[in-house]
C-alpha positions in Angstrom: -84.7 -53.3 114.2 -86.5 -54.8 117.2 -90.0 -54.5 117.7 -90.2 -54.7 121.1 -88.3 -52.2 124.1 -86.2 -54.7 125.9 -85.6 -53.5 130.1 -81.6 -53.9 129.8 -78.8 -51.2 130.2 -76.5 -50.4 127.3 -72.6 -49.2 128.6 -69.7 -48.5 126.8 -66.9 -50.5 129.2 -63.4 -50.6 128.2 -64.6 -49.4 124.9 -67.0 -52.6 124.0 -70.1 -52.6 123.9 -71.8 -54.3 127.0 -75.8 -54.9 127.4 -76.7 -55.8 131.4 -79.6 -57.3 132.6 -80.7 -58.7 136.0 -80.4 -56.8 139.2 -78.0 -53.8 140.3 -77.8 -53.1 136.1 -77.3 -49.1 136.7 -73.8 -50.0 138.4 -72.2 -49.3 135.2 -73.6 -45.5 135.6 -72.5 -44.7 139.1 -69.7 -46.8 139.6 -66.1 -44.5 139.4 -64.4 -48.4 139.4 -65.7 -48.8 135.7 -63.6 -47.5 132.7 -67.1 -46.6 130.4 -69.7 -44.1 129.8 -73.6 -45.3 130.1 -75.7 -45.2 126.7 -79.4 -46.0 127.8 -80.7 -47.5 130.5 -84.0 -49.7 130.9 -85.2 -49.2 127.3 -82.7 -51.0 124.8 -83.9 -51.6 121.3 -81.9 -54.0 120.1 -80.9 -56.0 116.1 -78.6 -57.9 114.0 -76.6 -57.2 111.1 -73.9 -59.6 109.5 -74.8 -62.1 112.6 -73.4 -59.0 114.7 -75.7 -58.0 117.7 -76.1 -53.9 117.7 -78.3 -52.0 120.2 -78.9 -48.7 120.2 -82.0 -46.7 122.9 -85.4 -48.1 122.1 -87.3 -44.5 123.8 -88.3 -44.2 120.1 -88.1 -47.0 116.7 -86.5 -45.2 114.4 -84.9 -46.4 111.5 -81.4 -44.4 111.7 -80.6 -44.4 115.2 -76.7 -44.4 116.1 -75.8 -48.7 116.8 -73.7 -49.1 119.5 -72.1 -53.2 118.8 -72.4 -55.3 121.8 -69.6 -58.0 122.6 -70.6 -58.8 125.8 -74.0 -60.3 127.7 -73.5 -59.4 131.9 -76.1 -60.8 133.7 -76.1 -59.5 138.0 -77.8 -61.6 140.4 -79.2 -60.6 143.2 -78.6 -61.8 146.9 -81.4 -63.8 147.2 -80.6 -66.2 144.0 -79.7 -69.9 144.2 -77.0 -71.5 142.3 -75.0 -68.5 142.1 -70.8 -68.2 140.3 -68.4 -67.7 143.1 -66.8 -65.7 140.5 -67.9 -63.9 137.2 -68.8 -67.0 134.9 -68.8 -67.4 130.8 -71.9 -69.1 130.3 -73.8 -70.5 127.3 -76.6 -68.5 124.9 -79.3 -70.9 127.1 -78.7 -69.3 130.6 -77.9 -66.7 129.9 -81.8 -66.3 128.8 -83.3 -68.5 131.4 -81.2 -65.9 133.7 -82.4 -62.7 132.5 -86.1 -63.5 131.3 -87.4 -62.0 134.4 -86.3 -58.2 132.6 -87.4 -59.3 129.2 -90.9 -60.3 130.8 -91.0 -57.0 133.5 -90.4 -54.6 129.8 -93.1 -56.7 127.8 -95.9 -56.0 130.7 -94.1 -52.1 130.9 -94.7 -51.5 127.2 -97.9 -52.8 127.3 -99.6 -50.8 130.1 -97.7 -48.1 128.2 -99.8 -48.8 125.5 -102.5 -48.9 126.5 -102.4 -45.7 128.7 -101.1 -43.6 124.9 -103.8 -45.1 123.7 -101.9 -47.5 121.4 -103.0 -51.3 120.3 -101.8 -53.8 121.4 -102.5 -56.7 119.0 -99.2 -55.7 116.7 -97.0 -56.8 119.7 -94.4 -59.6 119.6 -93.3 -61.5 122.0 -90.8 -59.3 124.1 -89.1 -63.0 125.5 -89.1 -64.7 121.7 -87.7 -61.9 120.0 -85.4 -61.8 122.4 -84.6 -65.2 122.5 -84.8 -64.8 118.7 -82.2 -62.1 118.0 -79.2 -63.4 121.0 -79.2 -67.1 118.9 -78.9 -65.2 116.5 -75.2 -63.5 117.2 -71.7 -64.4 117.1 -68.7 -63.4 119.0 -70.7 -63.0 121.6 -69.3 -63.3 125.5 -72.5 -64.3 127.9 -71.6 -63.7 131.7 -73.2 -64.6 135.2 -71.8 -62.2 137.8 -72.8 -62.7 141.8 -74.1 -60.9 144.1 -71.7 -58.5 146.2 -72.5 -57.1 149.1 -70.0 -54.4 148.6 -71.1 -52.9 144.5 -66.6 -51.9 144.1 -66.2 -55.4 144.1 -68.6 -56.6 141.7 -67.6 -53.1 139.8 -63.6 -54.8 139.7 -65.0 -57.9 138.1 -66.8 -56.0 135.9 -63.8 -53.7 134.2 -61.4 -56.5 134.7 -63.0 -58.9 132.4 -64.3 -57.0 129.9 -61.4 -56.0 127.6 
């Protein structure tokens, strides 16, 4: 079970587990074109079991959380980001880590501030990005996808719904 909570969303789309990072990641919860359901927003913990990636709600660290097997990791570009693909693009773990780093770093900063506000020690916090990188590099059978920004969010939703099978 991860020590850190990662700033990402965990969803089920077309019966597949999907971790979403980037900009506009809440699209899955609010767009009716997507066939799926929202499991947790913004606070996800990750774990590896038998080289497969699983996620679970990260609000409270518990040993008996219901795990969701993750099959896809999506990164949503924001409009101003350079070098976007014209259509969804399968990428490798290194590219995905590079794109999603700001989400993980932001989540780490939020966790540190929350710890201080609630009087918890931050001395035992493992670097969120290093833990995230270690976990993702252990996972097999994962599809990493970069999704370009679209003016109309329905276009992005169609990309997602068609891509995830």
